[in-house]
N, C-alpha and C positions, 0 to 999 in steps of 0.2 A: 577368169579363164586365161588371161594373158600371163598372169603370174604362174599358173599351172603349166602353161606352154614353156615358159622360160626354164622352170625347174625340170621339166621332163625332156626338153629337146636342146637346151643350150648349155649343158653342164660343162662343155669343153671351151666355152667362150667366156670372156669377162662379163660379170653381171652388169657393170656400168655400161658397157657397149650394148648389151642386149636391151637394157631398159631404155637407153637413148634411142635405139633404132625403133623400138615399139612404143615410144612416147609414153612411158610410165616412170614413176619415180623410183629411185633406188631404195629410199627409205621405206616406201610402200611395199616393195618386194620383200625386204627383210622383216617387216612387221607381219606380212602374210605368212612367211616361212616360219616365224616364231609361233604363230597361232596354230600352224599345222603340227608342229612338234610339241606344243604345249596347249592343247585344246582346253576350253573352259569346262568346268564341272558339268554344266548343263549339256554341253555338246557330248561329253563322254556318256552322261546319263541317257541321252537320246539314242546314241549308238547302241548301248547295251539293251535298252528297251526295245529298239527295233529288231535286234537279233532275237530277243525273247518272243516278241510278237510274231515274227516270221516262223519261229519254231512251232508256236501254237497253231498258226494258220496251216502250216504244212502237216502237222499231226491231225488236223481236222479234215484232211484230204482236200484242202483248199476251199472248204465250205463256209467257214466262220466269217461273219462280218464283224464290225466293230462292237456291237452289243455283247456277243458271246466271248470275243477276245477280252473285252473289258472285264467281263464276269470271271473269266479264267484267271486273269491277272490278280484280281481282288480276292476271289474266293479260293482259287486253287493254289496260288503262289504268294498270297498275302502281300501284294505290291500295291500300295496306295497310289492311285493315278486317276486323273479325270477322264471321262469318256471323250471329251473334245481333244485331249492330247493323244489318245489312242487313234482317233479318227485322223488327226493330222499326220502322225507317224506312219500310219498305214497308207495314206494318200502319197506321202513322200517316197515310200518304198514301192509304190505301184502295186499293192495287193488289195484285194477286195473279196468279199464273200460271195456265195451263190444265193440268189434269191429265187424263190419258187415261182415258176411261170404258170399262170392259169391256163389250163388246156381246155380246148373247146369240145373235145370228144373224150369219151371214156372207154374202158374195156367192156363194161357191162352195158348191154342195150336192153332197155325195158320193153316188154311185150305190151303194146298199147291195149290189147284185149284183156290182159291179166289184171286181177284185183290186187292192189298193193297191200302188203301185210300191215298190221297195226304198228304204229310207232309206240313201242312200249316205254320209251323214256321221254317222250314229248320233246325231243331235240335237246334235252338237258343232259350234258355229258360230264358235269361236275359231280364227283362222288367223294365220299368221306373215308373210304378205306379200300384196301386191295380186294381184287376178285369179286367186285360187285357189278362191274360193267366192263365187258370186253367189246372192242370194236374191231372190224375187219374189212378187208377189201382186196382186190387184185390189182397189181400194177404191171404194166407191160414194158419190157426192155428188149433192145435189139442187139444182135451180134451179126457178124458176116454170115454165119451159118443159118441164122434165123432168129425168131423171137423166143423170148423166155418169159414166162408168167410167174410172178412172185405173189404168193398168198401169205399174208401176215396178220396175226392177231395181236392186238395191243391192249394192255390193261389201261383203261382211261384214267385211273388214279395216279399211276406213276409214269405212264408213257412207256413202260418197258415192253419190249417185244417178247411175248411169252411163248410164241409158236410161229413157225413159218415153214413153207415148203415151196419147191420150185418144180415146174413142169413145162413142157413145150406146148401146152394147150390150157385154156382157161375153163374151169368147171364150176367154181363156186364163187359167191359174192363175198368178198373179204375186205380190210382197212388200210391205209397207212399214209402217214405223212410222207410224201414222195422222197425216195432215198437219194435221188439226184446222182445216181451212178452213171447216167447216160451222157455225162460230159466227156466220156472217153469212148473211143471206138473199140469194141470188143471183137476179137477174131473168132472165137469159138464159144459155144454155149457153156462148155466146161469152165473156160476162163471167166466168163461172166458170172457163173454160179459161185466160183471161188471168191470173186470180188464182192458179191452180195453177202456171202458168209462172213468174210473178213470185216465188212462194214458193220454188220449187225452185232456180231459177237465181240469184236475187238474194239469197236468205236461207239456205235450207237447206244447200246445198253450200258457199258461201263463209263463212257466219257462224255457223250454229246450232251451239252447243256440246253435245257428247255426253258423258255420264258414262262410257261404256265406253271412250272414247279420251282420258281425262284432261282432259275439258272443253275439247277442241280442236274446231274445225270440221273437217268431212271434208277440205276442201282444205288447211287448215293442217296437219292430221295427215299427209297424204300428202307435203306439202312437207318436213316435218321428218323423216319416217321412211321414205320410199320408198328401197328398196335401191339402191345405186349400180349404174348400168347397166340398171335396170329400164326397160321400154318404157312410155311414157306412154299 
């Protein structure tokens, strides 16, 4: 910090006098200055990786943590890197992902007098092909104008959103891994709806990496694994 101060604020004064006044060595200052002008290869590599990590994090709408950024570096950009190094660089850059918060209340309230429907899949959501199991739910999102309800249907095989709709009232029971767009304050329902559209169509389906499908995006997973002859 002292050398940084000398370089930034004492350029009009003799280096020897500045170092003497601040009780640091002249040779130490020049060594520090040389390192700043000629950084070590590891330092250069860390700077470049931090820029790439920040770009990935920004493209993810600030949602990616170290596991998905690590996957994007290795699978998407073919950069060999350890997860611990990714975690360290993210920590130094002051960026972190969004972690799903468990909520105590839901949109759907069950009628205590109603008979629950049969569980047709016995809570087993692992399937071996597309269009064999769809899951759905409603999520509630707020804007200054009022609430918006998002109904989403997802293919359990690839995690792709295959259908969704928005309304100002909840009417059906539907699914979704929370979209986390509520980190921003939305002014109007229209603005919120546009944000949801952009998240699903421009990020979630084509880019968002999922742990359950080997850190591939839904569309990439379908492209790689869809059975021959399957109907799109």
